[in-house]
N, C-alpha and C positions, 0 to 999 in steps of 0.2 A: 574358449571365450562365448559367453551366454549370447542367444539371440534375441531381438526387440521382442519376439512370441513369448519366450520362456520369460524375460523381464516382465512383459506384461501379465503374464500367469502369476508371478511372483507377487507383483503388486496388488492384483484382484484378489489373491487369497489373504493378502495382509489386510488389506481394506476390509475385507469379510470379517476377520478378527477384530478389527478396531471400532465395530459399528457403535458401540457405546458413546464413542468419543464424539459422534454427531458432526464429523468433519464433511463428509459428500452429503450433497442434497440430492444427486443423481448419478450414477455411474454408467457410464457408457460401454460395457464389458464386450459385447459382440462386435460394435463398430472398432473398439480398441484393437481387438484380435484380427481384425479385418486389415485396419490401417498398419499394423504390425508384420504382417503376412507379405504385404505389398514393398512395405520397407525393407525387409529381409531380401526380397528378391533384387531391389535395386542395389543393396549393399553387395550382393552375390555379383551384380552384373558391373559393378563400379561405376554405377550411376546414381548413387544417394546425393542426398544435401548435407548441408554443413551440420545439421542437428540430428542426422540421421539415428533412429532408435532412442531419440530423447523422450521419454514420458512425462508429458505435462499435465498439470490439473488448472482448470480455469475457475477465476472468482467468479459470483453468480451474478456479475453487473457487467460481464464481458460477452458480446453476442457472438454467437455461433449458428450459423443459419440451420434451420431446419431442427433447431434444438431449444428448450424452454431455456428462457431466463427470466429471473424475477427480482433481482436485487434483495433476495430474502423478503418480499413485502407481500402481503396479501391482496394488495391493490394489483399486482401482475399475476395472480393467479391465471394459471393455464395457458400463459401467454408463450408463443413460439416465434423465436427469432426470424425475420426475411430475409436478413443477411449476415454475413460475419464481418467483425471488426477487421480493420487492416492489421492489426498486430496478430490476429487469428491464422489471415490468409497468409502471412509472411512466414509464419512457422509451420504451416501446412506445407508451404512450397520448399521449406528446407528440410521436409520429411521428418518432423516431429509427430509424435503420437498423442492425441488428447483422452484422457481417460476419465474424467468427470467435471462436474461443475461444485464446488466448494461453497459451504455456508460464510456468511459474511454479516456484519451489522446491516440493518435495513437500510438502502439507499446509501449505503458506506458511511453510515452517521454514528459512531461510536467508537470506543476505545477498548473494549472487552468481549466483542462478538455476542453480546448478551440482546443486543435490539432485533435481532433476527425472528421473523415469524414463525420459523421452524425451530426456535430453542437454541439455547447457546451451545456453542462447540467448548470441548474440554482441552484442557492443555495437556500433551502425550507426556510430558513430565511429571505433571501432579493433575489429574483429572478434577482435582476439587479446584483449581484455578484457572482463570482466563487465559486463551491463548494470545490475548490482545486483541485489536480492532484497528480498523473495520474489517482488514483482510485475515482475520482470525484462521478461517478454515483453510485457504491457501498455506500459511505460514505452518499450521500443524500438520497438513498434509506431507509437508518436507520432512518436517522434524520426525513425524512418525514411521518415515520411510515409506510412504505409500506413492509415492512418484519420484523421479529424478528432479523435476523444478516445478513452478507453479507460478501463475500470473496474478498478480494482484492490482489493486489501485491506489493510489496515495495523494489525498487531499490535503492532510496535515499532519500526516506520519502514519497513516494508516497500511504502509508496508513495513517501515522502520521498527516500530513499536511493536507489532507481533514479531518480527524478526528477532529483536531483543528478548520477548519474553519466550521465545522458543528455542533460541541457540542457533538460529540459522541465518542465512545472509540475505538482508532485503535491499533492493536499491531503486530508490525514486530518481528517474533520469530528470534532466534540465526541463523546464517547460517548453513543451512542444517539439522535443526531442523525439517522440515516440507519439504517433499519430492517436487522437482520441476518439476516432472515427469507430464508432458500434462499443463506446463504453458509456452506460447509463449515466448521463451527467447528474453530479452533485453539484458541484461548484465548478463552473467551466474556465475561470482563470486560475485554477489552483491543481485540477486533477491531472494525474499523469499515470498510465501503465507502466508496470515495472514487476522485475522477477524476483521469487525467493528461489534459494538454491543452497546447496550445502558448500560450495566453494566459491570464492570470488571469481576464478576462472570461468566457470560455467556461465555466471552472470553476466560476463563481458560477450561470451559467445552468444548467447540469447540477445543482448543489445546490438549486437553486430548484425543480427538478422532483422529485428523488429524496428530499430530506428531508422531515420529518413524521411524525406517529404511526402507529402501524401495530398493529392488533388484534393480528396474529400475533407481535409482539415486545413482550414485557412490559417489555423495557427501554428501549425506545425513547420519546424526550422527548415530553411531551404537549403543549407549548408551542411554537405554528408558528414556522417561521422567520423570526427578526427582520430587517428591513431594516437596511441599513448606516447607521450614523450616523456613521462617521469616514471620512476619506479619508486626508490628510497625518496621520500621528500626530504628537503634541505631546512626548510623551515615551517615551523606548523604554529597556529595559534590556538589556545583553549580559553573557552569562556569561563573567566574567573568565577562571574556571577552563578555560574553552574555549578561549581566546585562548592561555594561558599553558603549557597542555597541551602535554608534549613530545612527545606521539603526532600532533598538529595539522601536517600538512606545510606546509612554509614558506610555499610559492605560496598556499594556502590561507588560511593566516594573515594574508599580505600583501592579499589581495584582499579577505578579510572586514573589515580595518583600513581599506581604501580606501573600503568601503561606509559605514562609520560616519562616517568625515571627509564624505561626500558628504550624509549626511543631517544631519550638524551644520551643514554649510555651507548646508543648505536651510532651516535656522533650527530643527531637530528637537533636543530636549534629550536627550542620549545619555549614560547614564552605568553605570557595571560593577556589578554584583551578585556576591556569592560564594553558590554553591550548595554547601555543606559537603557535602551527602551525594552528590555527583556519581559518586565513585568507587563507591557503594553501589547506584546505578541498575541497573547492568546483573544482578547477584546479584539484586536484588528481582525484576526481571523475569523473569529464567530460573528463578527458584523459583518464583512463582507461575504463569506460563505453563507450564511443564511439568507441574506438577500439574494444571492445567486440561486440558490436552492428553492426560495418560493417562487422565483420566475420558473426556473426549471421543471419543478414537481407540478406546475399548474396543467400539464398536459394529461396528467393519470387523472382521469376524471369520471370515469366509471361509463363513458361513452365509448371511446374510440377502440378500447382493448382492455383485457384483463377482467377485474371484479366489477361485478354491478349490483348493487344492493337489492335482494329479493321485493324488500317492499316499497321501493321507490315508484311512483306513480306520475311524475311530471319532470319537466328539466331540473327545476331547483331541488327537487326531492333526491334525484340521481346524483349531483354534485354532492350534496350536503351530506345523505346518508353513505354513499359508496366511499367519499373520501374521510368520513368520520369512522366508518369500519373498517376500511382499507388500509389506511394507514396506522403505524403503531405510535406511542406516546412520545418517543423521542422525536420522531420525523415530523410529526404536528407540532411539537414546542419550537423546532426548527423552522418550520415554514410560518408560525406565529411570529417568531422573533424577527425574521426577514422581512415578513409583510410591515411590521412596525416601522423596522429602520428605513425601510422606503416610502412609509406614508408622508404626506404633505406634513410641513412642518417639523418633521424630523430627520428628513433626508440630509439636510445640510448639516445639523448638529452631531450625526451618528456615522451615515453613510460616506459623506463628503470627507469627514475628519478621518475615517480609517482610512480611505483611499490616500489622503496625504500623507498619514503615517506609515503607510505600507510601502510609499516612495522613499521615506528616510529609512526604512529598515532595508529596502532594496539598495540606496547608495552606499548605507554603511558596509553591506554585506560585501558588494562590488570593491569597495575601496580597500577592505581589510584583505581582500582575496588577492587583491594587486602586490601586496606585501609580502602574503603567507602561501604556502602552496594549498593549506587545507584549515580549516577550523576544526577542531574537536571538541567534543563533549560526552558526557554518558547519554545513550540513546533515550532513555527514561531514567526519571529519576528514583523508580523503584523497582523490584521484580515483579512478575505476576501477583495480581491480586485476587482474592477468592471470589468465586461464582457466587452472585448472590449477596455479596456484600452491601450492609444497609446504608444510605447517605440520603440525610435528610435535603441535602442541597444538591440538585442534579448536577450543576456546575463544577462540584468537586472532581467529576469525573473528566471535564474539560481542561483540567491543570495536568492530565496525563500526556497532554500534548507540547508541554511547554517548551522542550527542547527540540522537537521536531518540526513545528509549524513555521520557524524561521526560513527554512530552505523553500516552503511552498510559496512563502509571502514573498522571497526574493527570487523564487524562479530559478534557484540553483541546483545541481545534481547532489546528492547526499546518499550514503550507504551506512547500514547498520551491520557490523561485523561481530561475532562473540567475543564476549571479553571476561571470559572464565565463568566459575560456576561460584554462587553465593553461599555462604554459611548456611542457608536454608535450602541447598539443594538445588535452586533456580538459576538457570542462566542470567546472565547481564550483556548488555549490547554497548558497541563504543560505536559512536556515529562520526563520520568525516563529511563535512561540506566543501565542496570546491567550486572553483568558477563556472558561471554560466558557460555550456557548450563543451566543458571539458570532462565529457562523462567518463570517456575510458582513461583519462588520468588518476580520476577519483578511484576507480576501481584498480588502477596498477597500484596506487599506493596504498589501497586497503588490501591488496593482494602480498605487497611486501610486509606491511605489518602483520597481517596474520600468519605468515611463515618465518617472522624472525622473533 
């Protein structure tokens, strides 16, 4: 059996060989070696934690004390974190080893990992394609075999869509299941930290460590993580709208229908359900998240930390020049959208309506999950798209989130597991959504599906 130190050396060698994929922004080689040596000593002494020897990569929007964190943005150039995220503290306490920080879309805004100030990450399955976003670097790190697991964040599909594009397992916990303390905020009522792994069992092991109440996060669930009570689901629903939608690639549709047939053959009751609000999910998501982002990102001003424009002379020019040069186009677009929907005269007609519609989606989701063990749909309507594809309308990329945003709007747990390989040679993902708080049930059902 190889030691943690040997595993770290193998990963470091592989990271070096795959530099052209632009997966890691920083590799903590010496530190990982030192951590691995300590963990091996603990294993030998029989005092090791539950994740001893698991080598993990961190998305570049999760804080780790004494390490740089930039959310892949120029505005946080040179910034070093003063504290560690609660999830990071808990993983370290369980004897996990951190190997580096991964590239992502700037401030977690994007579906292809192309909005990073450090350039796009490439998909290990095909370097001309994106790995998905915003946690593309973390997904690619696991898919390329550069670590055992990685942490990402999911605001509207930013863990599950990259998992689908890279053939990995990606889990978004229930809202509040994992503390957001130490996660650089995008949209505070949507954001969740979650794992990328190669197996569902590993995702469950990580969740058992990072989940739980936290004094630093008032939105964290107070109830402990309940053990799984389900394995094989008895009755599942699938979004009929998702199957009939013309935007869904034919190969993805066929793979999904095959998956439903396999479930039926195994004795699972499979029934279609209609979510009439499907076409409103993306507008709800973008109105509320951009509003929250415009508020959250106001703190990055060129004064407190990070980038300050060299030509600024007074307070006003520091704000204007630093934010104009420090934020990328997509982040600027979302800040402007959010400021607009929160402005006087538009608040009720946009933000207020979106909040009311969010409640309807939440109620529909909760009610449907009282009747069914899970709701199924393809994770993404397509396989990974080309890096640098030309789109005249930036909202085209927003439709990548059409099947994933529901779980964030409703606050329920959802996982993407591999659903085979498309005729074009790229992976596809199957998404399962479960009841709020039933995180390990969702993973247990996903594990059963993956192994049948």
